[in-house]
C-alpha positions in Angstrom: 12.3 15.1 10.4 8.5 15.1 10.5 7.2 13.0 13.5 4.5 10.7 12.2 2.2 10.8 15.2 -1.5 11.4 15.0 -4.3 11.1 17.6 -2.0 9.4 20.1 -1.4 6.3 17.9 2.0 4.8 17.5 3.8 5.0 14.2 7.1 4.0 12.7 9.4 5.4 15.5 8.2 2.9 18.0 10.2 -0.1 19.2 10.0 -2.7 16.5 9.5 -6.3 15.8 10.9 -9.3 14.1 12.6 -12.6 14.0 15.7 -14.4 12.8 16.0 -15.1 9.1 15.1 -18.6 8.3 17.5 -20.6 6.0 15.5 -20.3 2.8 15.4 -16.5 2.9 18.0 -14.2 1.3 17.9 -10.6 2.6 19.7 -7.8 0.7 19.9 -4.1 1.6 19.7 -2.4 -1.8 20.0 1.2 -0.8 20.6 3.4 2.3 19.2 6.9 2.3 21.5 9.7 3.5 19.0 12.6 3.8 20.0 14.4 0.7 18.3 11.7 -1.4 15.4 11.3 1.1 14.7 10.5 4.7 12.5 7.9 6.4 10.7 6.0 3.6 7.4 4.9 5.1 5.2 3.9 2.2 4.9 0.9 0.0 6.9 0.7 -3.3 5.3 0.0 -6.6 6.7 -1.8 -9.7 6.2 0.2 -12.8 5.7 -0.9 -16.4 9.4 -0.4 -17.0 10.3 -3.0 -14.3 11.8 -0.4 -11.9 10.4 0.5 -8.5 9.0 3.9 -7.4 8.3 5.3 -4.0 8.3 8.4 -1.8 10.1 9.6 1.3 8.2 12.0 3.7 11.3 14.1 4.4 14.7 15.0 3.0 15.7 15.4 -0.6 18.3 18.2 -0.3 18.4 21.7 1.2 14.9 22.9 2.1 13.2 19.8 0.8 10.4 18.1 2.6 10.1 14.8 0.8 10.9 13.1 -2.5 9.7 10.9 -5.3 12.3 8.3 -6.2 13.0 5.5 -8.7 15.2 2.5 -7.8 16.2 -0.4 -9.9 16.3 -4.0 -8.8 20.0 -3.8 -8.5 19.8 -0.8 -6.1 20.5 2.2 -8.3 18.4 5.1 -7.0 17.4 8.3 -8.8 15.6 11.2 -7.0 12.9 12.3 -9.5 11.4 15.1 -7.5 12.1 17.0 -4.2 9.1 18.7 -2.6 9.2 22.2 -1.2 12.7 22.9 -2.5 12.0 25.7 -4.9 8.2 26.0 -5.2 7.2 27.6 -1.9 5.5 24.3 -1.0 2.6 25.1 -3.3 3.3 21.7 -4.9 2.9 20.1 -1.4 5.2 18.4 1.0 5.5 15.3 3.2 4.2 12.6 0.8 3.4 9.9 3.4 1.8 7.5 0.9 3.0 5.6 -2.1 2.2 6.1 -5.7 -0.2 4.4 -8.2 0.6 4.1 -11.9 -2.5 4.8 -13.9 -3.4 3.3 -17.2 -2.0 6.4 -18.9 1.4 5.6 -17.6 1.8 8.5 -15.2 2.0 8.2 -11.4 -0.5 9.7 -9.0 0.0 10.5 -5.4 -0.8 12.7 -2.4 1.1 15.0 -0.1 -0.1 15.4 3.5 0.7 19.1 3.7 1.3 22.1 1.5 -0.4 23.1 -1.7 -2.3 26.3 -2.2 -3.9 26.3 1.2 -1.4 24.2 3.2 -3.6 21.1 3.8 -2.2 18.7 1.2 -2.4 17.9 -2.5 -3.1 15.4 -5.2 -0.3 15.3 -7.8 0.6 13.6 -11.0 4.3 12.9 -11.9 5.6 11.4 -15.1 8.2 8.6 -15.4 10.8 11.3 -16.0 9.9 13.4 -13.0 7.7 16.2 -14.3 5.2 17.0 -11.5 1.8 18.6 -11.8 -0.4 19.6 -8.8 -3.9 18.5 -9.6 -5.7 19.6 -6.5 -5.1 21.5 -3.3 -7.2 20.5 -0.3 -9.3 23.0 1.7 -10.4 24.8 -1.5 -13.9 24.9 0.0 -15.1 26.8 3.0 -14.1 25.1 6.4 -12.4 22.4 4.3 -15.5 20.5 3.5 -13.5 18.9 0.7 -11.2 17.4 3.3 -7.6 18.0 4.4 -4.5 16.0 5.2 -4.6 13.1 2.7 -2.2 10.7 4.4 -3.2 7.7 2.3 -2.5 7.0 -1.3 -4.8 6.7 -4.3 -6.2 3.8 -6.3 -7.5 3.9 -9.9 -10.9 2.2 -10.3 -12.2 0.4 -13.3 -14.1 3.5 -14.4 -10.7 5.3 -14.8 -11.2 7.7 -11.8 -8.9 7.9 -8.8 -10.2 7.4 -5.3 -8.7 8.3 -1.9 -9.3 9.5 1.6 -8.4 12.5 3.8 -7.8 12.1 7.5 -9.5 15.3 8.5 -11.9 17.8 7.2 -15.1 17.1 5.4 -18.6 18.2 6.5 -18.1 17.1 10.0 -14.3 17.4 10.4 -13.5 13.6 10.7 -12.2 12.9 7.2 -13.6 12.0 3.8 -13.7 9.6 0.9 -13.1 11.5 -2.4 -13.1 10.8 -6.2 -10.8 12.7 -8.5 -10.5 12.5 -12.3 -7.0 12.1 -13.9 -7.3 15.8 -14.9 -8.0 17.0 -11.3 -11.8 17.4 -10.8 -12.5 16.4 -7.2 -15.8 15.2 -5.7 -16.3 14.5 -2.0 -18.2 11.2 -1.9 -18.6 10.8 1.9 -17.8 12.8 5.1 -17.2 10.6 8.2 -19.1 11.0 11.4 -22.3 11.9 9.6 -24.1 10.0 12.4 -24.2 11.0 16.1 -21.3 9.5 17.9 -19.5 8.5 14.7 -20.7 4.9 14.4 -19.8 5.2 10.7 -16.2 5.8 11.6 -13.7 8.6 11.9 -10.2 9.5 10.7 -9.5 7.0 7.8 -5.8 7.6 8.5 -3.4 5.9 6.2 -5.1 2.8 5.0 -6.4 3.9 1.7 -8.9 2.1 -0.4 -9.1 -1.0 -2.5 -11.6 -1.9 -5.2 -13.1 -5.3 -4.7 -14.4 -7.8 -7.3 -17.9 -6.5 -6.8 -16.8 -3.0 -7.9 -17.2 -1.4 -4.5 -14.4 0.2 -2.5 -13.3 -1.0 0.9 -11.3 0.6 3.6 -10.7 1.2 7.4 -11.0 4.1 9.8 -8.7 4.4 12.7 -11.3 5.7 15.1 -15.1 5.8 15.4 -17.5 3.0 15.0 -19.8 1.6 17.6 -17.0 1.3 20.1 -14.7 4.2 19.1 -11.8 2.0 18.0 -12.1 2.0 14.3 -14.1 0.3 11.5 -14.1 -1.6 8.3 -16.3 0.0 5.7 -17.7 -0.5 2.2 -18.5 2.4 -0.1 -19.9 2.4 -3.6 -18.2 4.5 -6.3 -21.2 6.8 -6.0 -20.7 7.3 -2.2 -23.2 5.1 -0.4 -21.3 3.8 2.7 -21.9 0.7 4.9 -20.0 0.0 8.1 -19.1 -3.7 8.0 -17.4 -4.0 11.4 -16.7 -1.9 14.5 -13.5 -3.0 16.3 -13.4 -3.7 20.0 -16.8 -5.4 19.8 -15.5 -7.8 22.5 -14.4 -7.0 26.1 -10.7 -6.1 26.1 -10.6 -5.8 22.3 -9.3 -9.3 21.4 -10.6 -8.5 17.9 -8.2 -5.6 17.6 -8.4 -1.9 17.6 -7.2 1.2 15.8 -6.4 -0.2 12.3 -4.0 2.1 10.5 -3.6 0.1 7.3 -5.9 -0.8 4.5 -7.2 -4.1 3.3 -6.5 -6.6 0.6 -9.0 -8.9 -1.0 -7.6 -12.5 -1.2 -8.1 -15.1 -3.8 -10.9 -16.6 -1.6 -12.9 -13.4 -1.8 -12.4 -12.4 1.8 -10.6 -9.3 3.1 -7.5 -9.4 5.2 -5.9 -6.6 7.3 -4.1 -5.6 10.5 -4.8 -3.6 13.6 -2.2 -1.5 15.4 -3.2 -2.5 18.9 -5.7 -4.9 20.5 -5.7 -8.6 20.3 -5.0 -11.0 23.0 -1.8 -9.1 24.0 -2.9 -5.6 23.0 -0.1 -5.3 20.4 -1.9 -5.8 17.2 -3.6 -8.4 15.1 -4.1 -9.9 11.7 -7.7 -10.4 10.8 -10.0 -11.9 8.1 -13.4 -10.4 7.3 -16.0 -11.6 4.9 -17.7 -9.3 2.5 -20.8 -9.6 4.7 -18.8 -8.4 7.8 -18.0 -11.6 9.7 -14.7 -11.0 11.5 -12.1 -13.6 12.5 -8.9 -12.7 14.4 -6.2 -14.9 12.8 -3.2 -13.9 15.0 -2.5 -11.7 18.0 1.1 -10.4 18.1 3.5 -10.7 21.1 2.3 -14.3 21.6 5.9 -15.2 22.1 8.2 -14.3 24.9 9.7 -10.8 24.5 7.5 -10.3 21.4 9.9 -12.1 19.2 7.0 -12.6 16.8 6.6 -8.8 16.5 4.2 -6.1 17.6 2.7 -2.7 16.5 1.4 -3.2 13.0 1.1 0.0 11.0 1.2 -1.6 7.5 -1.0 -3.9 5.5 -0.6 -7.3 3.9 0.0 -8.7 0.5 -1.0 -12.2 -0.7 2.0 -13.8 -2.4 2.0 -16.3 -5.2 2.2 -19.2 -2.8 -1.2 -18.2 -1.3 0.3 -17.0 2.0 0.2 -13.4 3.3 3.3 -11.3 4.0 3.7 -8.2 6.1 5.9 -6.2 8.4 5.7 -5.2 12.1 7.0 -2.0 13.6 7.8 -3.4 17.0 9.2 -6.4 18.8 11.2 -9.1 17.1 14.5 -10.7 18.0 16.3 -7.3 17.9 13.5 -5.0 18.8 13.7 -3.3 15.4 11.0 -4.7 13.2 10.1 -7.9 11.3 8.9 -9.4 8.1 6.4 -12.2 8.7 4.5 -14.8 6.7 1.1 -16.0 7.8 -1.1 -18.7 6.3 -4.8 -18.1 5.5 -5.6 -20.2 8.6 -3.4 -18.1 10.9 0.0 -19.9 11.3 2.7 -17.2 11.6 6.4 -17.5 10.8 8.8 -14.7 11.4 10.9 -14.4 8.2 13.4 -11.7 9.1 14.3 -9.6 12.2 15.7 -6.2 11.4 18.9 -4.9 13.0 20.4 -8.3 12.7 23.6 -6.6 11.3 26.0 -4.4 13.2 24.7 -0.8 13.6 21.4 -1.8 12.0 23.0 -1.6 8.5 20.1 -3.8 7.3 17.6 -1.1 8.5 15.0 -1.0 11.3 11.4 0.0 11.9 9.7 -1.1 8.7 6.5 1.0 8.7 5.5 0.2 5.1 4.1 -3.0 3.6 5.9 -5.2 1.1 5.4 -5.8 -2.6 6.1 -8.9 -4.5 7.8 -8.0 -7.8 7.3 -10.0 -11.0 10.7 -11.8 -10.4 9.1 -13.4 -7.4 11.1 -11.5 -4.8 9.7 -9.1 -2.1 10.8 -5.5 -1.8 10.2 -3.0 1.0 11.6 -0.1 3.0 12.6 0.7 6.5 12.1 4.1 8.0 15.3 4.1 10.0 18.7 2.4 10.0 20.9 1.6 7.1 24.4 3.0 6.5 23.4 6.5 7.4 20.5 5.9 9.8 17.9 7.5 7.4 16.2 4.3 6.2 16.7 1.7 3.5 15.2 -0.1 0.5 15.6 -3.9 0.7 14.8 -7.1 -1.1 14.0 -10.5 0.3 14.0 -13.7 -1.6 11.7 -16.5 -0.3 12.3 -18.9 -3.2 9.1 -18.0 -5.1 9.2 -18.0 -8.9 8.5 -15.3 -11.4 5.0 -14.3 -12.5 3.1 -11.7 -14.6 0.6 -9.1 -13.5 -1.9 -7.1 -15.5 -2.6 -3.3 -15.6 -5.5 -3.0 -14.9 -6.6 -6.2 -13.3 -10.1 -6.1 -14.9 -11.7 -5.0 -18.1 -14.3 -5.7 -20.8 -13.7 -7.8 -23.9 -11.8 -5.7 -26.4 -10.3 -3.4 -23.8 -6.5 -2.7 -23.9 -4.2 -3.6 -21.1 -0.6 -4.2 -20.2 1.1 -7.3 -18.9 4.1 -6.7 -16.8 6.8 -9.3 -16.0 10.4 -10.3 -16.3 12.2 -11.6 -19.4 9.2 -11.2 -21.7 11.0 -10.5 -24.9 10.8 -14.0 -26.2 7.1 -14.4 -25.5 5.3 -16.7 -28.0 1.7 -16.6 -26.7 -0.8 -14.9 -24.3 -4.0 -16.5 -23.0 -6.9 -15.3 -20.9 -8.2 -18.3 -18.9 -7.1 -20.4 -21.9 -8.4 -18.1 -24.6 -5.6 -16.9 -27.0 -5.1 -13.2 -27.4 -3.2 -11.1 -29.9 -0.3 -9.2 -28.3 2.8 -7.1 -28.8 6.1 -7.4 -26.9 7.1 -3.8 -26.0 10.1 -4.6 -23.9 11.5 -7.3 -21.6 9.1 -6.1 -18.9 5.9 -5.2 -20.8 3.5 -6.7 -23.2 0.4 -4.9 -24.6 -2.7 -6.9 -25.5 -6.5 -6.7 -25.6 -9.0 -8.9 -23.8 -10.0 -11.5 -26.5 -13.5 -12.5 -27.5 -14.7 -15.4 -25.4 -12.4 -14.6 -22.5 -13.7 -15.4 -19.0 -12.5 -14.4 -15.5 -9.3 -16.4 -14.7 -5.6 -16.6 -15.0 -3.6 -14.8 -17.6 -0.6 -16.7 -18.9 2.4 -15.7 -21.0 4.2 -18.5 -22.9 8.0 -18.1 -23.3 10.5 -20.5 -24.8 11.6 -21.6 -21.3 8.6 -21.2 -19.0 4.9 -20.3 -18.8 4.3 -17.4 -16.5 0.9 -17.0 -14.8 -0.7 -13.9 -13.4 -0.6 -13.5 -9.6 -4.3 -12.6 -9.4 -7.1 -13.6 -11.7 -8.1 -11.1 -14.4 -11.7 -10.2 -14.1 -13.6 -9.9 -17.4 -16.3 -7.3 -16.9 -19.8 -7.5 -18.5 
């Protein structure tokens, strides 16, 4: 098994966190990995246009394999789509530590941390049926000025290109931000530590990027910054970088330190994220930062005796349809094996579930990946260890939240085509964009195709069915 340790930080094989399941929650272990079908899932799942979930494991997958891409249904039926390094001499990469993104062309895109033509990682494309194409091998350029070790995943921006980071390499050896076209042409947008002492940040480990409502990209670095303990940064699609915040600006780092996860932009326009250490008890934080860089620490973990509220955050957050944020911790908790938590925008935290509540940790332990909320309203995630075979699990967690729809992409111009994803959509009778009716076609029970109608403005997309009106989980942005 590949140990996920970098620069002395703590990753998923640390003692974990959590709390006891509250009565309204229903936890289900959907699948236990046995090694032959993958080992140690440590990245966030995605829900694809067909309604199924897709993810990666950084190890396992059969004899000689070093990681997988898998599909799993909501009922727990898993299919291994691809095993890395099994028959290809590792030229297609190995150890995919990040999750996937489904692009508007329907294919998935991802990264491997190692392997490829030069051994320093790859960007790949894989179809729904499992046909994989290596688009780029890192360290193609002299002394790896194009970067190496892409631990984080990719995003597809509104311009159709994919963006990501490498944890190492670049012009100064401290990582990069890059752009790559869907066909595989890579451009290095920024090399970290361009300034003396790395005040611009260093090692953007596994957080990845998001595209905000203003069109710029936002992310974190695990090191560097004014105090050497990581940063939050903004970068334009053309590569102009601004450091918004340097962690450990306060004595003792009550504001957090060493963020390993990326950010989300909430409905209020602010960004939310986590730090691995720091805070009042030096075991991680949840923070809020405005687009102008004003930081607020919302919660410091291990505030409760024996850290029953959790510790050691290595994953990011999601904002659920009830407006609260949900995440996981990789330490502490009632059974010392990880937690799922809910936190309000004002910082009130509730431990939703403590892992290893079942004999032999059959429910899994050490969740090092974040959650997703599927269109049926339930949460889905993975644990890196535990389960029936000790190799990790896929789980679901119901918190009583109702179904919704989501759009792919989440922004576009009038007249642009997009997909609406949901559950039980076959009987849909109408689609509106912030109240403006749109023409549409029901493709399946999980997918509708439509175009942004004339007169549409930024707001909620709704799908009318005979029994319920489903609203989008985030506002659709109509671009000029």
